[in-house]
N, C-alpha and C positions, 0 to 999 in steps of 0.2 A: 773785835778786840779780844774776845775770849781765846780765839785761835792764836793770836800773837802772845797772849799771856801764857797759854799752855806751852808754846814752843820755847819761850824764854825761860820759864821756870823749870823746864825739864833739865834740871841739874845745873845750877850755878855751882861750880866746884869751889868750895870755900877755901880760904887761905889756911894752910896747915903748916905748923912748925916742924922743922926737920927732926926735932927730938922725939917725935912719934915713931919714926922709922925704925925698923929692926936692923939686924946685922946684914952684911952683904950676902945676897942670894936668898935671903929670907924675906918674903913679901908680907908676912902676917902683920908686922907692925905698920906697914904702909896701908894695908886694907883697913885696919883699925882706924888709922888716921883719916882715911877718906870717909869712912862711915861717921866719924865724929864731925868731919867737915859737913857732911850732909845735914846732921842735926843743927849745926851752927847756921847753915844756909836757910833751913826752914824757919829757924827763930828770927833771922834777919828779915826774911820775907814777911812773916806774920807781924813784924814791927813796922813794915812798909819802909824799910831803909834802903832806898834805891841806890845810894852810893856804895854801901857795903855789899850789895848784891853785884853791882858792876865790877867791883874790885875782885870778886871771886873768879872772874874770867881773865884769861891771858890778855895782854895789851893788844894783840893783833887778832883776837878771836873773831870769827865770822859766824853770824847766824843767818841762815837762809830760810825765809818764811815759805814753806811748801805751798801754802794756799795762794799768797799774792805774788810769790817769786821775788820779793824785795829782799835785799841784803842789808843786814845791820852789822856794821864793822866797827870794832873797837869799843873800849869801855865807855867812852862818852856817849856814843849812840845808844848803847845798851842801857845806860842810866836814864837817858831820855825816854826810852821805851817803858821802863819800869815806872818812871814818874807819871807817865800818861796812863798806865794801867791802874795805878793806885788812885789817881784822880777820878778815873771813870768808875772804878769799883772800890770804894773806900772800905768795904767790909770783907774783901776777898781774903781767903786763907789758903794755905798750902799744906798738903800731906804728901809725903814721899816714901816710897817703898823700893829700896834698892835690892834687887833679887840676886845679882851676881856681880863680882868684880874680877876681871882677868887682867894680868900684867903681860903685855906684849914685849916689854923691855923694862929695865930698872926704872926708867923715867916716864913710861907711858902706861896708862891703865884704861880699860874700857869697862864702863859700868852699864848694866842693863837693869831696867826697873820700870815702875809705873809712877807717874806724877798725877796727883789729883787736886783740882782746885774746887773750893767750896765757897759758894755765894749764897747768902740768905734768900729763901723763897725760890731757889732754883735747884735743879738736879745737879749733883756733882759731875764734873767733866774729867775724863781720864785720858791719858796719853801713855802709850808705851814709848820708851826712849832708849837710845844708845848714846852714852856720853863718853867722849874721849878726854881724859885728864892728862896733863903734862906737868912734870915737876920742873919748876924754874927756881933756881937759887934756894932750894929747900922747901918750896911751896908747891902744893898741888893746885893747879888752876884748870878751869874748864877751857878747852880749846875748840872743840867741835861738838855739835849735837845733831843727831838725826832722830826724827820722831815719826810715829805712826799712830793713827787713830785706832784705838782698840776696837776690833770688830765685834759687833754684837749681833748674834743670830736672832732674827725675829722669833718670838714665841709662836707655838702652834695656834694659840688664840688669835694673835695678830694676823696670821695667815688666813684664818677662817672667819675673821670678823666681818668681811663683806656678806657672809651668809647669816649673820646673827639675827636678822629680821625674821628668819624662818622659825626661830624658837617659839614654841607654843602649839596649840591644837588647831587643826584646820579641817574643813569639811567641804565636800562637793556633793550636792544632792541633785541628781539628774531626774527630774520629775517625769521625763518621757518614758524611761524604762525601769523606774523604781530601783536604780542602782545608787548606793551610797558609798563614797570613798572617804575614809577618815584617816588622817595622819597626825602624828604627834612628834615634834622635834625637841630634843633635849641636849644640853651640854653634858659631856661626861664630867666626872668629879673634878678633874684637873683642867678642864676646858681644852683638852688636846684633840678631842673628837666631838662630832655631833652625831647623835643617834636619831634615826627617823623610823618609827614603827608605823605600819599602815594596815588597814583592813579594807576589804572590798565586800560589801553586803548587797544581796538582792532579795527583795521582799522580806527584809528583816533578818535574814540568815547570812552568816559570814561564809562566803565562798572561798576566800583566800586571805591570808595575812602574811606579813613578812617584816623584815628588819633591814635597814640600810645603815651603814657606818660611813660617815664622811670625814675625811682627814686630809692632811697635807703630806704630799709625797716629796721628801727632800731631794731625792735623786732626780725625779722628773721635774721638780720645781713647779708643781701644779697641784690643784685640789683634785682628789680622786675619791671614788666611793665604791663600796662593795655591798651588793644586795643579795639577800637570801629570802626565798618565799616558801610558803607552806606546800607548794606543789613540787618541791625539791628543785626548783630552778635557781640558777646562780648567775650573777653578772658583775662585771666591774666596769667603771666608767671614768672618763676624764671630763672635768668641768672647765669650760672656757667662757669667759665673759666677753661678749662682743656688743659694744655700745650699752644698751640697757637690757640685754637678754643673756641668760645663761644657757649655753648649749651643752647638754650632758650626753656624751656619746657612749652608749652602752654596748658591751659585747659579752656574751655568755652562752650558757647551755640550758636547754630544757631537761626535764627529768628523763626523757628517752634518749638523750645524747645529741639531739639536733642543735646545731648552732643557731643562735638568735642574736639579732642586733637591732638597735633603734636609736634615735636621737630625741631626747626630751628637751623641749624649749620652755624655759620659765622666764616670765617677765613680772617683776614686782610692780603692782599698780600703786599701792600705798601700804601703810603699816598693817592694814587689815585685809588685804586681798592681793592675789597674784593670778596670772593666767598660766595655763599648762597646755602644751600641745605635744603630740608624739608624731614624728615624721621619720622617713627613711627606715621603715620597719621591714625586717627580713627574718624568715624562719626556714631553716634548711635550704637556703639558697633561693627561696621563693619570696618575691616582693609582695608586701601586703599594703592595703590602703592606709593613708595617714589617718590619725584620729584628730577630729576637729578640736579647736581650742576651747577650753572650758575655764570658768572662773572659780578659783578656790578662795574661800573666805575664812577668816579667823573665827573660831567658835567661842 
């Protein structure tokens, strides 16, 4: 019903008296008249006057619902649609923002803008519209409407939210060789990136540390990361979720310039633990053994 509502309200061109029009060749008076008609239309809508709204359309106006493909033809059918909308949503209100009006002839105008419906306890819904007005016997009436859902680009936070469980401090203590690996993940201030610091200690001494930045690449349309370590190594990686595992394909360089690559495999076990395995390791073109899976726990 909301989709029908939005498409119908995207400009009912209200009835306008010819006295608003300017001199021949001057469209300023007509533009003022259409904008006044917009205001009258919004007032009628917010009073839930279905008949007044239907009268704002031309007698043969056709509305095509882009979602359902159904046609609504003529004022009577349009009035029925509005009546149903107001019955279903008795508190719905309309806001209209006409951004431009262009005259293609003395009796035809095209208006571009945004229509917004507001319902209590729900987010506002917006539609971009293009409305064609025709002047009939001194009145400006809505004849055709095309509408387009306003595209909303997901925020970086929304793109990275599948990794939000990583936020916090984590530790892996391998008692066999006295190696401790500690990591800490944090959101940046605007939640556009996740930073991941890490230290590798042996026998109580830090042997290596580093920083990883995880973000959304809008060009590749994928999560990517960039890692820098204290041994002057650098790598970048693509993150891919396959079933319940993240595959992190790293490519980079060691301090001596040799190419290095590996794939890290992460599987979340629960909110307080995940497994980590490194496979497909290569340094300078030489294949290296995989690193067995280990369990990382929240500290």
